[in-house]
C-alpha positions in Angstrom: 128.0 14.7 113.4 131.1 14.3 111.3 131.0 15.0 107.6 130.6 11.8 105.7 133.9 12.6 103.9 135.8 11.8 107.2 134.5 8.2 107.3 137.6 5.8 107.4 138.6 3.4 104.7 139.0 0.8 107.2 135.2 1.3 108.5 133.9 1.2 105.0 135.8 -1.9 104.2 134.6 -3.7 107.2 130.9 -3.3 106.0 128.8 -6.1 104.4 125.8 -3.9 103.5 123.8 -0.7 103.9 120.3 -0.1 105.3 118.5 2.8 104.1 115.3 4.8 104.7 113.1 5.8 101.8 111.3 9.0 102.2 113.5 12.1 102.1 116.7 9.9 102.2 116.6 7.9 98.9 113.4 9.7 97.6 113.2 13.4 97.0 109.5 14.3 98.1 108.4 10.8 97.1 110.3 10.7 93.7 113.1 8.4 92.9 115.5 10.4 91.0 118.2 8.9 88.4 121.1 9.9 90.7 119.7 8.0 93.7 118.7 4.9 91.7 122.0 4.7 90.1 123.8 4.9 93.5 121.9 1.6 94.5 123.8 -0.1 91.6 127.2 1.5 92.5 126.9 0.2 96.0 126.1 -3.3 94.9 128.8 -3.2 92.5 131.1 -2.2 95.5 130.1 -5.5 97.2 127.4 -4.2 99.6 124.1 -5.9 100.2 121.3 -3.4 100.3 118.1 -3.5 102.5 115.4 -0.9 102.6 114.1 0.2 106.0 110.9 2.1 105.7 107.6 3.2 107.4 105.9 2.6 104.0 103.6 -0.2 103.5 104.4 -3.8 102.8 103.5 -3.7 99.0 106.2 -0.9 98.5 109.0 -3.0 99.8 107.9 -6.0 97.9 107.8 -4.1 94.8 111.3 -2.7 95.3 112.7 -6.2 95.9 111.9 -6.8 92.4 112.9 -3.8 90.6 115.9 -2.4 92.5 119.3 -4.0 93.4 118.2 -4.9 96.9 118.3 -8.0 99.1 115.1 -7.4 100.8 113.6 -4.8 103.2 111.5 -3.8 106.3 108.1 -2.0 106.0 105.8 -0.3 108.2 108.6 0.5 110.8 109.8 -2.8 111.5 106.5 -4.8 111.8 107.0 -6.8 108.5 109.5 -7.5 106.0 110.2 -9.0 102.6 113.0 -11.2 101.5 114.5 -11.1 97.9 112.7 -14.3 97.0 109.4 -13.0 97.9 108.8 -14.4 101.3 106.9 -12.4 103.8 108.1 -12.3 107.5 105.5 -11.1 110.1 106.1 -12.1 113.8 102.4 -11.6 114.5 100.4 -13.9 112.0 96.9 -15.4 112.1 94.7 -14.5 114.9 97.2 -12.3 116.7 97.7 -10.1 113.5 93.9 -9.8 113.1 93.4 -8.8 116.8 96.0 -6.1 116.6 94.6 -4.8 113.4 91.1 -4.8 114.9 92.4 -2.8 117.9 94.4 -0.4 115.7 91.3 0.5 113.7 89.4 1.2 116.9 92.1 3.4 118.2 92.1 5.3 114.9 88.6 5.7 115.2 89.0 7.4 118.5 91.9 9.7 117.1 89.9 10.8 114.2 86.9 11.9 116.7 89.2 13.7 118.9 91.3 15.2 115.9 88.9 15.7 113.0 91.3 17.7 110.9 93.8 14.9 110.6 93.8 13.3 107.1 94.8 9.7 106.4 97.8 9.2 104.3 96.9 8.1 100.8 98.7 4.7 101.4 96.8 3.9 104.6 94.6 1.3 102.9 97.7 -0.7 101.7 99.1 -1.4 105.1 99.2 -4.7 107.1 100.0 -3.7 110.6 99.4 0.2 111.2 97.5 3.2 110.1 99.0 6.5 108.8 98.1 10.1 109.0 99.5 12.6 106.5 101.6 15.2 108.6 103.9 16.4 105.7 103.3 14.5 102.5 100.4 16.6 101.2 99.1 18.3 104.2 101.4 20.2 106.8 100.6 19.5 110.5 102.4 21.3 113.3 105.0 19.7 115.4 102.8 20.7 118.4 99.8 19.1 116.9 101.7 15.9 116.1 102.8 15.6 119.6 99.3 16.0 121.0 98.1 13.2 118.6 101.0 11.0 119.7 100.3 11.7 123.5 96.5 10.6 122.7 97.7 7.4 121.1 100.2 6.5 123.8 97.7 7.2 126.7 95.6 4.5 125.0 98.3 2.0 124.9 99.2 2.4 121.2 102.6 3.0 119.6 103.5 5.9 117.4 106.3 6.4 114.8 106.9 9.8 113.2 108.5 10.2 110.0 109.0 13.4 107.8 105.7 12.7 106.1 103.5 10.3 108.2 102.4 9.7 111.8 102.1 5.9 112.3 99.5 4.3 114.8 99.8 0.6 115.5 99.9 -1.9 118.4 103.1 -3.5 117.2 106.2 -3.0 119.5 108.8 -3.4 116.6 110.7 -0.5 115.4 113.1 -0.2 112.2 116.1 -1.5 114.1 114.4 -4.4 115.6 112.9 -5.3 112.4 115.9 -5.2 110.3 117.9 -7.2 112.7 115.5 -9.8 112.7 115.6 -9.8 108.8 119.3 -10.2 108.7 119.1 -12.9 111.2 116.7 -14.7 109.0 118.3 -14.1 105.6 122.0 -13.7 106.6 122.1 -15.9 109.7 123.6 -13.0 111.7 123.3 -12.5 115.3 122.5 -8.9 116.6 126.1 -7.9 117.3 127.3 -9.1 113.8 124.5 -7.3 112.2 125.1 -4.0 113.9 128.8 -4.0 113.3 128.7 -5.3 109.6 126.0 -2.8 108.4 125.6 1.0 108.1 122.4 2.8 108.2 121.4 6.2 106.4 118.2 8.0 107.4 116.6 11.4 108.0 114.0 11.6 110.6 112.6 10.4 114.2 111.3 7.1 113.1 115.0 6.4 111.9 116.2 6.9 115.7 116.3 3.4 116.6 118.6 2.6 113.8 120.8 5.5 114.6 121.3 4.2 118.1 121.7 0.7 117.1 124.3 0.9 114.2 127.6 2.4 115.1 128.1 3.4 111.5 125.2 5.7 111.0 124.6 8.4 108.5 122.1 11.2 108.3 121.4 13.1 105.1 121.5 16.9 105.3 117.7 17.4 105.7 117.7 15.6 108.9 114.9 16.7 111.1 113.1 15.9 114.4 114.7 15.0 117.6 116.1 11.6 117.3 117.4 10.2 120.7 121.0 9.8 119.5 122.0 11.7 116.3 123.9 9.8 113.5 127.7 9.7 113.5 128.0 11.1 110.0 126.1 13.7 107.8 126.0 14.4 104.2 126.3 17.8 102.9 123.5 17.4 100.4 119.8 16.5 101.1 117.6 13.6 100.2 118.5 11.6 97.0 121.8 13.7 96.5 122.9 13.1 100.0 122.2 9.3 99.5 124.4 9.4 96.4 127.1 11.4 98.0 127.3 8.9 100.9 127.3 6.0 98.2 130.3 7.7 96.4 132.2 7.7 99.6 131.6 4.1 100.6 132.1 2.9 97.0 135.5 4.9 96.7 136.8 3.3 99.9 135.9 -0.2 98.7 137.5 0.0 95.2 
């Protein structure tokens, strides 16, 4: 990975927007600092459209579209999205969504019987499409234990996404990359190729792997963890919100 300072001016100027993860990328252990929040405004002033791309539940993204200078966002690892004007985008609606939700809860019951020490995340009840277990937010779960749970879920036909704080269980096939590309198509009329080349992505963990692979201009903050299939091209020298602000300074300076 190259230091973010080596990003070229031409690449920065070609961008139309920045896609960013929340936990341990914009946020510091769940907290939004003044430095990171200010960086969002500097990026917008530099002419970049901003979209959050997170595993957090749908209401988080809906709120962020109201209080932050962003154009929309993807929640629950790509399964649903919110536009800036308050429109929910869910590819699985009505009976299909209810069926997936019921199957997910049945699978979660099986997981909890097999792994009784696992604890639900404190935002699990806010979710539309998945269920989350706490593996690093308030309770630390070993990587070996997480992999055993993930294998258990996959053996039963479920899908798993792992972030720095949560293990997500669902029957949705979407990931962060497919979700945000669909959102950009709906809100910006961009085809997948245009979306991938005109937007950059910054993140920190395994559930960001699809975006690291999909977007040629990808950035990892210094606390990058896990085993993404393809590592980001660039890396900040600072972790979490400070790293996000570092990347924002580089992008904004090249676009001034």
